[in-house]
C-alpha positions in Angstrom: 107.4 146.2 75.3 111.3 145.7 74.7 113.8 147.2 76.8 116.6 148.9 74.3 118.7 150.5 77.2 116.8 154.1 76.6 116.1 154.5 80.4 119.6 153.9 81.5 121.0 155.6 78.5 118.4 158.9 79.3 120.0 158.9 82.9 123.3 158.9 81.9 122.8 161.8 79.3 120.8 163.7 81.9 123.6 163.0 84.6 126.3 164.4 81.9 124.5 167.6 81.1 123.8 168.4 84.9 127.7 168.1 85.2 128.4 170.2 82.3 125.9 173.0 83.7 127.6 172.7 87.2 131.1 172.9 85.4 129.9 176.0 83.3 128.5 177.8 86.4 132.1 177.0 88.4 133.9 178.4 85.4 131.7 181.5 84.9 132.2 182.1 88.9 136.1 181.9 88.4 135.7 184.3 85.4 134.2 186.7 87.7 136.5 186.6 90.1 139.2 187.0 87.8 137.6 190.2 86.2 137.5 191.7 89.8 140.8 190.9 90.5 142.1 192.5 87.2 140.0 195.4 88.0 141.9 195.7 91.5 145.1 195.3 90.3 144.3 198.3 87.4 143.4 200.6 90.1 146.6 199.8 91.9 148.7 200.3 89.4 147.1 203.7 88.4 148.0 204.6 91.5 151.8 203.5 92.1 152.1 204.9 88.4 150.8 208.3 89.4 153.1 207.9 92.6 156.3 207.2 90.6 155.7 209.8 87.8 154.7 212.4 90.5 157.7 212.0 92.7 160.5 213.1 90.4 158.3 216.3 89.5 157.8 216.9 93.4 161.6 216.7 93.7 162.3 219.1 90.7 160.1 221.5 92.0 161.5 221.3 95.5 165.1 221.6 94.1 164.1 224.6 91.8 162.6 226.3 95.5 165.5 225.8 97.0 168.0 227.1 94.3 165.5 230.2 93.9 166.0 230.7 97.7 162.0 230.1 98.5 160.9 228.2 101.6 
């Protein structure tokens, strides 16, 4: 039987497919990590946004109570 190089090419193709699969798995892991980081940043920004919005309100209420003569 004539050797047309198929076995060598077959190993090359399988090797490339394996590398692509590993790359996709690594990429998926990175995407998951990025999504988790973004979710954490959203929570932090919500907390800081609430604090930044509540502070002026608390100050205004405190000043109003102080002007009204309440403790």
